[in-house]
N, C-alpha and C positions, 0 to 999 in steps of 0.2 A: 716420153710418149708425148709426141707433140700435141700440142692443145689448139683445136681449131678457131679461131681469130676471132672471123665472123660470129660464130654459137654466143664464143664468150661474150663479146660485147652488144649482141642481142638479149643475153643474160643479164647482165650489168644493169645495160639499158631498162629491162622490166623490171630487174629489184628497186632501181634507182626512180623508177615512174612510182610505184605504188607507195600509194598514202602511209602517214603513220598516226594512230591514232593515240589519244595523248593521255594514256595510260599502262601502267607498268606491261600490263597484261600484251598491249598491243607491241610493244616493246621485243618484250619476250617470244611472240609469235613470226615477230618481222625476222627477229634474231636467228629463228629456228629456219626459216625460210629460206636466208641465206647459207647456214649450213649445209643442207638440203643440195640445195644449188650447186653450191662451192665441190661437194662430194662429186655431183652426179656432172658438171661441168670438167672438173682436172682427173675425173677418173679415177680416182682416189680411194681407199677400202673404207675412210674415213675423216672425222676433222669433228676437232675440238674446241675450243673454244674457254679460253679465262681470261677473265677480268679482274683490277684491281678493286677492293671497294674502298668503302670510304676513310677507312683506318688505312688503305697502304697494303693490304694481304690480298693476294692472289686469290681467286675463287674461281672454282668451274662453274660457268655461265650456260654450256649447252657441248653435247655431243652429236654426231648422228648414229653413232653407231658404238654400242658395249665397249668393243677395243679403244674409241676415243676414248669414252670417261672412262675406263681400266686407265688408259696414259696418263690422263689429266689429274686424276686421282693418288698415282703415283709419285707424279710429280710436288704434288703439291706435299704430299707423307714426306718426300726423303729430301724435300726441298734440292732437288737435282734434278736435272733433265733438262731436255733444248730447249722446253717453253719457260724453264727459269731462267736458263740463262740469254732468250734471246727478253725478255725483259728488264733482269737485270746490266744488258751491254746493247739497246734500242738498238739491235740489229736482229738480223736475216739467221737463224741457223740451220743448215741440212746435215741431218746424218743418214747418211746410205744404206747403215746395218747395223742396228742400237745390238744385234748380238757383240760384234767385233768394235764399239767401242768402250775404250777405258775407259773416257769418261763419264759415260753413261751407264756402265756396269752395275750399279746398284736397280738402275731402271728395267734392264735387262732381267735382273734374273727378279726381279717381282712380277714379270708380263709372260716371260717364258711360258710358264705352266697355263697361261690361256687359249680360251678355245681359237682364238686368231691371231696372236701376239705379233704384237708392231714389232716392224725392222724396221723399217724406214721414216723417217718422219721431216720436214721442214716447219719451221717454224717463223711464223711473221710477225713484227710489232704489230699493233695497233695502236695508232696513234691519236687521241682527239688536244685539238689546238696546238701539235708539235710536241706534247708529253704521254710517252708512254702510258696504256690502259689497261693493256691485255697483250696475246697472243691468240693468233691465228694457226692451230696444229694439222695438218693435211697429215696422213699417214698410210704405207705401206702394209702389209701384212707378210711382205718379201722385200728381200737386200733391192734396193734401187738407187742409181744415181739420179740428184733430181736435173733435170735437165733447165733449162732460162724462162723457156715456156711454161711450164709450172710454176716455177717460182713465182713467175709473174700474176701468173692469174692466182696464185693464193694471195700476192702484194694487191691486187684487185678487190679481191672480195672482202681482204683485211681494209679497205679503207674505205668502200659502202659498210662495213660496221660502225666505221670509225664516224662516217655520215650520219648514222640510225642513232650514236648514242650521242651525239651531240645536239640531233633534233629531238631525243628523249630527255635530255638536260634541261632544252629551254623551254620545252614542253610541261615541266613542273615546274618551271618559275610561277 
């Protein structure tokens, strides 16, 4: 589904213009706002965010819907999934149908019994100063081929998250 480029630009501008308080809670609130805006603007069923901690382990940083949280937790538990591959390869990973993907069969097996199982996923790296810091994952509950507009929109929201993480790191110094 095409993304309204004017609405996307306005959304990104509004997110970028808002201030960031200098505490962890402020950063968490801003990240939640970005996840909600990404879900609504890209018109997906949900988004999830995983970030690397200080020890280099991926952790769930947020999800806009329970299905997003289930996807992120399954990937972490199984050490398998598009988000995991995105972080390992520092590249965008798209999955048209998780149920038909041999690479991610363990993830599908864990998710298929859920209320709204995840079927399509696009995982985009979140970069901070050129290094992978995590992954932003957009999802749909039905199979979907991801168009270029949708992928670019997820990438744009990942960049907003990157800026917030850099600002948050600067504020903690």
